[in-house]
VOGU-3710 file (C-alpha; in Angstrom, 3 decimals, decimal comma):
1> maagtraaal> 80,095/-55,337/-50,151  77,557/-58,167/-50,519  78,644/-59,689/-47,249  78,209/-56,311/-45,466  74,713/-55,839/-46,919  73,606/-59,273/-45,801  74,862/-58,578/-42,274  72,919/-55,289/-42,083  69,746/-56,992/-43,255  70,107/-59,671/-40,583
11> elrsfaaata> 70,537/-57,033/-37,865  67,409/-55,175/-39,086  65,305/-58,325/-38,995  66,560/-59,127/-35,498  65,619/-55,602/-34,257  62,121/-55,865/-35,770  61,578/-59,220/-34,119  62,684/-57,893/-30,741  60,397/-54,873/-31,083  57,429/-57,103/-31,873
21> ilvgaaapcm> 58,108/-59,187/-28,789  58,259/-56,105/-26,570  55,011/-54,643/-27,988  53,240/-57,954/-27,589  54,269/-58,171/-23,960  53,167/-54,611/-23,160  49,783/-54,849/-24,853  47,942/-56,534/-21,927  49,193/-53,848/-19,522  48,056/-51,099/-21,814
31> laarsdaapa> 44,634/-52,682/-22,189  44,304/-53,080/-18,415  45,238/-49,455/-17,812  42,807/-48,316/-20,488  39,969/-50,370/-18,951  40,526/-48,728/-15,520  40,246/-45,188/-16,891  36,828/-43,541/-17,183  35,423/-43,630/-20,684  35,546/-40,341/-22,558
41> aapvhgalla> 32,338/-38,362/-22,341  30,333/-38,296/-25,497  29,252/-34,887/-26,811  25,889/-33,803/-25,383  23,148/-32,681/-27,664  19,825/-31,222/-26,402  18,853/-31,169/-22,723  21,347/-32,002/-19,990  20,055/-35,226/-18,437  22,569/-35,499/-15,615
51> rpdslrrgri> 24,431/-32,887/-13,628  28,077/-33,247/-12,596  28,654/-34,221/-8,994  30,063/-30,779/-8,274  26,667/-29,239/-9,093  24,613/-31,656/-7,012  25,406/-29,943/-3,732  22,729/-28,053/-1,826  21,900/-24,607/-3,098  23,316/-21,669/-1,204
61> aipppapsas> 20,528/-19,651/0,440  20,868/-16,071/-0,774  18,963/-13,616/1,445  16,539/-11,323/-0,398  17,540/-7,694/-0,709  16,348/-5,421/2,070  13,451/-3,158/1,071  14,573/0,297/0,179  13,626/2,921/2,723  11,370/5,707/1,540
71> dtilldnepe> 12,377/9,302/1,982  9,487/9,972/4,340  6,882/8,086/6,318  3,545/7,788/4,587  0,689/10,070/5,485  -1,002/9,025/8,711  -4,766/8,348/8,741  -4,979/8,947/5,016  -8,657/8,778/4,006  -9,835/6,220/1,511
81> dprasygtfe> -10,983/7,305/-1,916  -14,773/7,737/-1,823  -17,039/5,600/-3,959  -19,711/8,286/-4,262  -19,382/10,663/-7,202  -21,917/13,080/-8,673  -19,955/14,969/-11,320  -20,302/18,471/-9,850  -20,456/20,046/-6,420  -24,000/21,268/-7,039
91> aareslaviv> -25,178/17,720/-7,749  -23,306/16,401/-4,704  -24,846/19,113/-2,489  -28,397/18,260/-3,559  -27,738/14,530/-3,142  -26,445/15,217/0,359  -29,634/17,120/1,172  -31,672/14,045/0,225  -29,455/11,757/2,338  -29,653/14,013/5,406
101> rralgacads> -33,435/14,452/5,090  -33,939/10,696/5,007  -31,624/10,233/7,989  -33,441/12,865/10,089  -36,921/11,684/9,142  -39,721/13,900/10,458  -37,213/16,064/12,319  -35,835/17,322/8,994  -38,723/19,791/8,810  -37,580/21,304/12,111
111> arwtrgrthf> -34,088/21,971/10,784  -32,910/25,183/9,125  -31,572/24,646/5,607  -29,336/27,341/4,160  -27,787/27,422/0,698  -25,217/30,125/0,120  -21,579/30,622/1,081  -19,667/30,071/4,286  -16,200/30,214/5,767  -14,583/26,779/5,897
121> lywdkltllq> -11,169/25,710/7,186  -9,720/22,984/4,962  -7,296/20,401/6,338  -4,999/19,836/3,374  -1,791/21,685/4,192  1,309/19,467/4,130  4,198/20,044/6,504  7,379/18,012/6,885  8,107/16,999/10,472  10,513/14,608/12,194
131> ttdghpmwnv> 9,760/11,646/14,412  11,486/11,174/17,778  14,197/9,120/16,073  14,831/11,826/13,487  12,980/10,213/10,570  11,136/12,679/8,309  7,365/12,332/8,023  4,506/14,137/6,336  1,821/15,763/8,454  -1,515/17,218/7,386
141> eprdseawvp> -2,572/20,440/9,076  -5,288/23,063/8,575  -4,685/25,914/6,196  -3,478/29,225/7,514  -6,873/30,828/6,852  -10,463/29,895/6,061  -11,845/29,826/2,538  -15,076/31,534/1,447  -16,880/28,789/-0,490  -20,341/27,715/-1,678
151> sltvnlisvs> -22,160/25,628/0,901  -25,240/23,959/2,271  -25,713/24,311/6,031  -28,244/22,376/8,072  -28,905/23,310/11,721  -31,070/21,218/14,021  -31,804/21,598/17,728  -33,530/18,698/19,454  -34,704/19,823/22,890  -36,058/16,460/23,929
161> gdcpdyqsis> -33,341/14,422/22,261  -35,926/12,339/20,399  -34,629/13,210/16,926  -32,102/11,013/15,127  -28,626/11,980/16,212  -25,315/12,425/14,412  -24,752/8,675/14,165  -27,793/8,334/11,922  -26,292/10,851/9,484  -22,872/9,168/9,576
171> nalsaagwsd> -24,397/5,755/8,848  -26,445/7,143/5,956  -23,416/8,814/4,360  -21,283/5,687/4,706  -24,013/3,594/3,107  -24,132/6,048/0,184  -20,394/5,676/-0,483  -19,090/8,789/1,283  -15,723/7,965/2,882  -14,651/9,052/6,356
181> nayygadgtd> -11,988/11,763/6,593  -10,180/11,508/9,918  -8,380/14,829/9,495  -11,592/16,653/10,450  -12,463/14,356/13,363  -12,435/15,122/17,080  -14,342/13,715/20,074  -15,077/15,044/23,554  -17,359/14,456/26,525  -19,886/17,000/25,283
191> gtvfahccre> -19,559/16,827/21,510  -18,052/15,371/18,362  -17,077/16,495/14,889  -16,348/14,351/11,836  -16,465/14,551/8,063  -17,428/12,359/5,132  -16,371/12,973/1,554  -17,550/12,183/-1,926  -15,379/13,032/-4,914  -16,838/16,530/-5,221
201> aicrvqaqwd> -17,797/17,574/-1,687  -16,920/17,429/2,008  -19,681/17,040/4,575  -18,684/18,060/8,088  -21,020/17,117/10,932  -20,741/18,707/14,351  -22,861/17,627/17,328  -23,049/19,063/20,835  -24,819/17,809/23,946  -24,687/18,130/27,695
211> ggddsdstyv> -21,846/15,904/28,844  -22,825/16,097/32,526  -20,680/16,898/35,551  -18,558/14,086/36,938  -17,883/16,068/40,117  -21,601/16,353/40,963  -23,492/13,074/41,386  -26,836/14,903/41,583  -26,415/16,698/38,255  -29,032/15,795/35,635
221> adpgfslevv> -27,823/16,250/32,081  -29,987/17,954/29,483  -31,305/15,295/27,088  -31,256/17,581/24,052  -28,545/18,055/21,445  -27,712/20,262/18,485  -26,499/19,327/15,017  -24,764/21,288/12,302  -24,135/19,798/8,883  -21,970/21,775/6,451
231> cvprprdsaa> -21,392/20,696/2,847  -18,626/22,475/0,884  -16,658/21,760/-2,314  -13,844/19,290/-2,013  -10,639/20,832/-3,406  -8,410/18,903/-5,727  -5,325/17,372/-4,170  -2,280/19,590/-4,478  0,804/18,386/-6,326  2,675/18,046/-3,020
241> yrrarrr> -0,165/15,993/-1,551  -0,194/13,632/-4,539  3,564/13,147/-4,259  3,229/12,358/-0,555  0,543/9,765/-1,276  2,781/7,979/-3,786  5,710/7,563/-1,379
//
C-alpha cells in the first residue's frame, strides 16, 4: 500500500508540473490577444462627450408636413378693422359731419344736411360658392332687402366743379381712421361709389359727373358734379361672418 501511494503522488506532481509548463507557454499568446482587443468601455456618467460612429452620419432631411387645407377659401377683399371708434352711432354720425364739413370747406354751406332715417342696402350676406376647380369659397353679397335705419345724408351739387370732390372726403376719412370697405365700391366713366367704416358706422359716398362721349370728338363735358354722403349704423358681424373670417 505504501508503494502504491508513493507512485500516485509522483504521478500527481508530474501532472502539475506539465500543466504549469503549458500555462506558462500560453500566457504570452493570451496577453497578445488581449492587447489587440478594444478596451472595455467605462460606464458613462453625465453628458455624452463622444457619439458612436454609427450616429455620426449626416442627418436625414425630413420634409415638413404639408399645410392643412381649409374647408373654404378666405373671404375676398375683406376690409380691415377700422381704427376710428366713437362708442355709439350718434357720436360717430356727428364726428362724420365734422369731417365732411372740413373736407368740403366753404362748399359745405351749399350742401343739404338731413338727419333722419333712410333705406340702406347692407352688403353682409354670406353665400357659399364654388371656384372653377370645384373648391368651396365664401362670397359676400347684398341683403335680399333694404333696411330702414337712422342716417345722416349730405347732398351737394357743384355746377362749376370748383368744390372739393369725392377724393377730398375719402382722404379725410382715411386720415381719421375710417377703413375702406371694398364691398360697397364700384367705378364707372361717369361716377363712383365707395364706403368707409368706423366701428359704429358706415359712410357711403356716391359721386356722379359727365363722363363725356367717346364717339363725339366735339362733345364738351359738363364740369359740374354731384355728391351724396350717407352715414348709417354699422351692424355687428353675424356668427356666420365671424366663422368665415377665422378660416
